[in-house]
C-alpha positions as CSV (number, residue, x, y, z in Angstrom):
1,M,0.1,0.2,-0.1
2,L,1.2,3.3,-1.1
3,I,2.0,5.8,1.5
4,T,-0.8,8.6,1.6
5,D,-1.4,12.1,3.1
6,Q,-4.5,10.3,4.7
7,L,-2.7,7.6,6.3
8,I,-0.2,9.8,7.9
9,D,-2.6,12.6,8.7
10,Q,-4.9,9.6,10.6
11,A,-1.6,8.0,12.6
12,C,-0.9,11.8,13.6
13,A,-4.4,12.8,14.4
14,D,-4.6,9.5,16.8
15,L,-1.4,9.4,18.5
16,K,-0.5,13.1,18.4
17,G,-1.9,13.3,22.0
18,T,0.1,10.6,23.7
19,C,3.5,10.9,21.3
20,G,3.8,14.7,20.8
21,G,6.1,15.4,17.8
22,V,5.4,16.7,14.3
23,R,3.5,15.4,11.3
24,N,7.0,14.0,9.8
25,D,7.3,11.6,12.5
26,Y,4.2,9.9,11.6
27,F,5.5,9.6,8.5
28,G,7.9,7.8,9.9
29,L,5.9,5.6,11.7
30,V,3.8,4.5,8.9
31,Y,6.7,3.7,6.7
32,L,8.2,1.5,9.5
33,E,4.4,0.0,9.4
34,R,4.3,-0.6,5.4
35,E,7.7,-1.5,4.7
36,F,8.2,-4.2,7.4
37,G,4.8,-5.2,8.4
38,L,5.2,-4.1,12.2
39,E,2.4,-3.5,14.2
40,R,1.8,-0.3,15.2
41,E,2.8,-0.9,19.1
42,S,6.4,-2.2,17.8
43,A,6.6,0.8,15.0
44,L,6.4,3.2,18.0
45,T,9.1,2.1,19.9
46,Q,11.6,2.6,16.6
47,V,10.4,6.0,15.7
48,A,11.8,9.5,17.2
49,F,9.1,11.9,18.3
50,G,10.0,15.3,18.8
51,G,13.9,16.5,18.6
52,N,17.0,15.3,20.3
53,D,17.4,12.7,17.4
54,Y,21.5,13.6,15.9
55,G,20.3,12.8,12.9
56,L,18.2,9.7,13.5
57,D,14.2,9.7,12.9
58,G,13.9,5.9,13.1
59,F,15.4,2.0,13.2
60,H,14.8,-1.7,12.6
61,F,16.5,-4.8,12.8
62,E,15.4,-7.4,10.6
63,K,17.2,-10.7,12.1
64,E,16.8,-12.9,8.9
65,K,18.6,-10.6,6.8
66,R,21.0,-9.6,9.8
67,N,20.4,-6.0,8.6
68,L,20.1,-3.2,11.2
69,Y,18.6,-0.2,9.0
70,L,19.1,3.6,10.4
71,F,16.2,5.9,9.1
72,Q,16.2,9.5,8.5
73,F,12.8,10.7,7.0
74,K,11.7,13.9,5.3
75,Y,8.1,13.6,3.9
76,S,9.5,15.9,0.9
77,E,10.6,15.9,-2.4
78,S,13.7,17.8,-2.2
79,P,16.3,16.0,-1.0
80,A,17.8,19.2,0.3
81,Q,15.9,18.5,3.3
82,F,19.0,15.9,4.4
83,R,21.3,18.3,4.6
84,Q,21.0,18.9,8.2
85,S,20.4,15.2,9.1
86,F,23.3,14.6,7.5
87,S,25.3,17.2,9.3
88,R,23.6,16.2,12.9
89,L,24.7,12.6,12.2
90,I,28.5,13.4,11.2
91,D,28.8,15.7,14.1
92,A,27.6,13.9,16.7
93,G,25.2,11.1,15.9
94,M,27.6,8.5,14.9
95,E,29.3,9.2,18.4
96,R,26.1,9.0,20.3
97,I,24.9,6.0,18.4
98,F,28.3,3.6,18.4
99,G,30.5,5.6,20.4
100,G,31.8,4.7,24.2
101,A,30.8,6.1,27.4
102,K,32.4,9.4,26.8
103,S,30.6,10.4,24.1
104,Q,26.8,9.3,25.7
105,D,24.2,12.0,26.1
106,Q,22.7,11.7,29.6
107,Q,19.6,13.1,27.8
108,S,19.3,10.8,25.0
109,N,15.7,10.6,23.6
110,Q,13.8,6.9,24.1
111,L,14.4,6.2,20.3
112,L,18.6,6.1,21.1
113,L,17.8,4.1,24.4
114,Q,15.7,1.7,22.5
115,L,18.4,1.4,19.7
116,K,21.2,0.7,21.7
117,S,19.3,-1.8,24.0
118,C,18.3,-3.4,20.5
119,M,22.3,-3.6,19.5
120,V,23.3,-5.2,22.7
121,E,21.1,-7.9,22.2
122,N,21.8,-8.6,18.6
123,E,25.0,-7.8,18.3
124,A,26.6,-11.0,17.1
125,A,23.5,-11.2,14.4
126,I,24.2,-7.6,12.8
127,D,26.6,-7.8,9.7
128,R,25.4,-4.8,8.1
129,V,24.2,-0.9,8.8
130,L,22.1,0.8,6.4
131,F,21.4,4.1,6.4
132,H,18.5,4.6,4.7
133,F,17.2,8.5,3.6
134,V,13.7,8.1,2.9
135,F,11.7,10.8,1.0
136,V,8.8,11.3,-1.7
137,G,11.1,12.6,-4.2
138,D,13.3,11.1,-6.6
139,P,16.1,9.2,-5.3
140,A,18.3,10.2,-8.9
141,E,18.4,14.0,-7.9
142,A,19.7,13.3,-4.5
143,E,22.5,11.2,-5.9
144,A,23.4,14.2,-8.5
145,S,23.7,16.4,-5.4
146,Q,27.6,17.6,-4.8
147,V,26.7,18.8,-1.5
148,L,24.8,15.2,-0.1
149,G,27.7,13.7,-2.1
150,K,30.1,15.3,0.1
151,L,28.1,15.0,3.0
152,R,27.3,11.2,2.4
153,E,31.5,10.8,1.8
154,D,32.1,12.1,5.1
155,L,29.2,9.8,6.9
156,E,31.0,6.7,5.5
157,G,34.2,8.0,6.7
158,K,32.6,7.4,10.4
159,S,32.5,4.0,9.5
160,Y,34.8,3.2,12.1
161,L,33.0,3.8,15.0
162,I,30.8,1.0,13.9
163,Q,33.8,-1.5,13.4
164,Q,35.1,-0.5,16.9
165,R,31.5,-0.9,18.4
166,F,31.1,-4.4,16.7
167,G,34.8,-5.2,17.1
168,R,34.6,-6.8,13.4
169,D,34.1,-5.9,9.8
170,V,30.5,-4.7,9.5
171,T,29.1,-3.5,6.1
172,M,27.9,0.3,6.0
173,V,25.6,1.0,3.2
174,V,23.9,4.6,2.8
175,E,20.8,4.9,0.2
176,F,18.3,7.2,-0.9
177,R,14.7,5.9,-1.1
178,S,11.5,7.2,-2.2
179,A,8.5,6.0,-0.3
180,R,6.3,7.3,-3.2
181,T,7.6,4.9,-6.3
182,R,9.9,2.6,-4.2
183,K,13.0,3.5,-6.4
184,V,16.3,3.2,-4.7
185,G,19.5,5.3,-5.1
186,A,23.0,3.9,-6.2
187,A,23.9,2.3,-2.7
188,S,27.5,3.3,-1.6
189,H,28.7,0.3,0.1
190,L,31.9,0.3,2.9
191,R,33.1,-3.2,3.9
192,K,35.9,-2.0,5.6
193,T,37.4,1.1,7.4
194,H,40.6,2.4,6.3
195,S,43.3,2.3,8.7
196,Y,47.2,2.2,8.0
197,P,50.0,1.4,10.2
198,I,52.9,4.3,9.4
199,Q,56.2,5.5,10.2
200,L,56.1,9.0,11.8
201,D,59.5,10.4,12.8
202,S,60.4,13.1,14.9
203,V,57.0,13.8,16.0
204,I,55.4,17.0,17.8
205,A,51.8,18.1,18.3
206,R,49.8,21.3,18.8
207,S,45.9,21.9,19.5
208,G,43.5,24.2,18.1
209,P,41.2,26.7,19.3
210,N,38.3,24.1,19.8
211,G,40.1,20.8,20.2
212,E,41.7,20.4,17.2
213,R,44.9,18.3,16.8
214,M,47.7,18.8,14.6
215,T,50.6,16.0,14.8
216,V,53.7,17.2,12.9
217,G,56.4,14.5,12.1
218,F,58.0,12.9,8.7
219,I,56.1,10.5,6.6
220,R,57.4,7.6,4.1
221,I,55.9,8.6,0.6
222,I,55.6,5.2,-0.1
223,D,53.2,4.7,2.7
224,L,51.1,7.5,1.3
225,Y,51.1,5.8,-2.0
226,S,49.9,2.8,-0.6
227,M,47.3,4.7,0.9
228,Y,46.3,5.9,-2.8
229,Q,46.5,2.6,-4.4
230,E,43.9,0.8,-1.9
231,M,41.6,4.2,-1.6
232,G,41.9,5.5,-5.4
233,Q,40.1,8.9,-5.6
234,R,38.4,8.7,-2.2
235,F,42.3,9.3,-0.5
236,F,42.2,12.9,-2.9
237,E,38.5,13.6,-1.6
238,R,38.9,17.0,0.2
239,N,41.8,18.0,-2.0
240,I,40.7,21.4,-4.0
241,R,42.5,21.2,-7.2
242,D,43.5,17.9,-9.5
243,A,46.7,17.3,-9.9
244,L,48.6,19.1,-12.1
245,P,49.1,17.5,-16.1
246,E,52.0,15.6,-16.6
247,H,54.0,18.1,-18.9
248,K,54.0,21.0,-15.8
249,A,57.6,22.3,-14.4
250,V,56.4,21.1,-11.0
251,N,55.5,17.5,-11.8
252,Q,58.3,17.2,-14.0
253,S,60.7,18.3,-10.9
254,I,59.2,15.7,-8.8
255,E,59.8,12.8,-11.4
256,R,63.6,14.0,-11.8
257,S,64.0,13.5,-8.2
258,F,62.5,9.9,-8.5
259,K,64.9,9.2,-11.0
260,R,68.3,10.7,-9.5
261,I,67.0,9.2,-6.1
262,V,65.7,5.6,-7.2
263,L,67.2,5.1,-11.0
264,E,70.2,6.7,-11.1
265,G,71.4,6.8,-7.3
266,K,73.0,10.1,-8.0
267,D,70.9,12.0,-5.0
268,D,70.7,10.4,-1.3
269,P,67.0,9.6,-0.6
270,S,66.9,12.1,2.6
271,T,67.9,14.9,0.0
272,F,64.3,14.8,-1.0
273,V,62.2,16.3,2.0
274,F,64.4,19.5,2.3
275,N,63.5,20.0,-1.5
276,H,59.8,19.9,-0.6
277,N,57.0,21.7,1.4
278,G,55.2,18.6,2.8
279,V,51.5,17.2,2.6
280,T,49.1,17.6,4.8
281,L,46.7,14.8,5.8
282,S,43.4,14.8,7.5
283,A,42.0,11.5,9.6
284,E,39.4,10.6,11.7
285,T,42.1,9.7,14.1
286,L,45.6,8.8,14.4
287,D,46.6,6.7,17.2
288,E,50.1,6.2,18.7
289,S,51.4,2.9,20.5
290,D,55.0,2.5,21.7
291,G,56.0,4.6,19.2
292,Q,54.1,3.1,16.5
293,F,51.1,4.9,14.6
294,K,47.8,3.5,13.1
295,I,45.5,6.3,10.8
296,T,42.3,5.6,10.1
297,E,39.9,6.8,7.1
298,P,42.7,10.1,5.9
299,R,42.3,12.2,3.4
300,L,45.2,13.9,1.3
301,L,44.6,17.9,1.8
302,N,47.3,19.1,-0.4
303,G,49.9,16.7,-2.1
304,A,48.0,15.3,-4.6
305,Q,50.7,16.1,-7.7
306,T,53.7,14.3,-5.7
307,I,51.4,11.0,-5.4
308,T,50.0,10.8,-8.8
309,T,53.5,12.1,-10.4
310,L,54.9,8.9,-8.0
311,K,52.4,6.8,-10.0
312,R,53.4,7.7,-12.9
313,F,57.0,7.3,-12.4
314,L,56.7,3.7,-11.1
315,E,54.1,3.3,-14.3
316,H,56.8,4.3,-16.5
317,N,59.6,2.4,-15.5
318,G,57.8,-0.6,-14.4
319,G,60.3,-2.6,-16.8
320,N,63.1,-1.3,-16.0
321,N,65.7,-3.2,-13.5
322,K,67.2,-0.4,-11.9
323,L,63.9,-0.2,-10.3
324,A,63.2,-3.4,-8.6
325,D,67.2,-3.1,-7.5
326,R,67.0,0.3,-6.1
327,K,63.5,-0.4,-4.2
328,D,65.2,0.5,-1.2
329,A,65.9,3.6,-1.6
330,L,62.6,4.4,-2.8
331,G,61.4,3.5,0.8
332,L,63.9,6.0,2.5
333,V,62.2,8.9,0.4
334,Q,60.1,11.0,3.1
335,V,58.2,14.2,2.8
336,M,57.2,16.4,6.4
337,C,53.5,15.6,6.9
338,R,51.1,17.7,8.7
339,I,48.1,15.4,10.3
340,I,44.6,16.8,11.1
341,T,42.5,15.0,13.6
342,E,39.6,15.9,16.2
343,A,38.3,18.6,13.7
344,T,34.8,19.4,11.7
345,P,34.6,19.0,8.3
346,E,34.5,23.0,8.0
347,F,37.6,23.3,9.6
348,V,39.2,20.8,7.3
349,T,37.7,22.5,4.4
350,T,39.3,26.0,5.7
351,V,42.6,23.9,6.2
352,T,42.4,23.1,2.7
353,I,41.9,25.9,1.2
354,N,44.6,27.8,3.1
355,N,47.4,25.2,2.3
356,N,46.3,25.3,-1.5
357,R,47.1,29.1,-1.7
358,Q,51.0,28.9,-2.2
359,I,52.1,29.4,-5.9
360,P,54.7,27.1,-7.2
361,S,57.3,29.2,-8.5
362,S,60.4,28.1,-10.9
363,L,62.6,26.9,-8.1
364,G,60.5,23.4,-8.9
365,I,59.5,21.3,-5.9
366,C,60.6,23.5,-2.9
367,T,57.4,25.5,-3.6
368,L,55.0,22.6,-4.0
369,T,51.8,23.1,-2.5
370,T,49.4,20.5,-4.4
């Protein structure tokens, strides 16, 4: 049965006196009843009425499919209505839902308490967490939105919280769905959290005005390249400029440096870091234990042309025996690296812009900023 205005209005009239909330809340209630065949008494415990929702309007656990569904409902044809919902989930909701005790809110709404109870009771049976953004418009329009696309990537970056909560790999899926046509947008799957051990030398750290954290050290360029190999363009998600074309002077200068260090042995690997301005990353977390570091969900804010030039260098010389003979030299090449953590997406955007304002000059890689 299609969800109609009459069904929503009737549910609102019947229950508003006891449940409160707004009309949109009853859209979510009717959706759960119709989509999963729930009795009203059960559906009422899986929908939020009123505010303090942290971007979560409802949930449902389907034991047979081992799926935990988390919902945001908008009785609107406009996908732009989801912007604030995404932001609440990113800024606080994911921490409140999946984080530890220190991130919990003593004023949590009843829905959040019900969800946590559900996860405790069924944690061994949950293989997938599916975020469904349900409205009455066209999912294709939501998929085409650059703003929603960026917000979805930010939300997916929080997938590590799900893995930490369950202590294993749990698939994360984000979908836009129409309650009117039952059309579904393209699903984005994250079957693992991107975490990497890295070697970080001579480390110092500073704090920002609102708890942001900047860790500075020297990182092997081959470690950055390994992240790019696995993550692809997602690794460059926050870079505001594409890598410069291959023929540009800066890229050619970088490639000449790789050639002199790796293939010809004319320069010591340690010289590279002196002639390079360094790179900047953002990350969800940077953990340290006994001098060993692990970075989770890294994004390259500047340094794209360095990584893409290295990729071209390795591809162009794939059949060169000298590359295989002197691969250890490449492993010694480092760049200075700043890693930003504990920061909001807006703060990271500002850092990205400011890190890409410098203009390369004829001096080559000593002025490299992207």
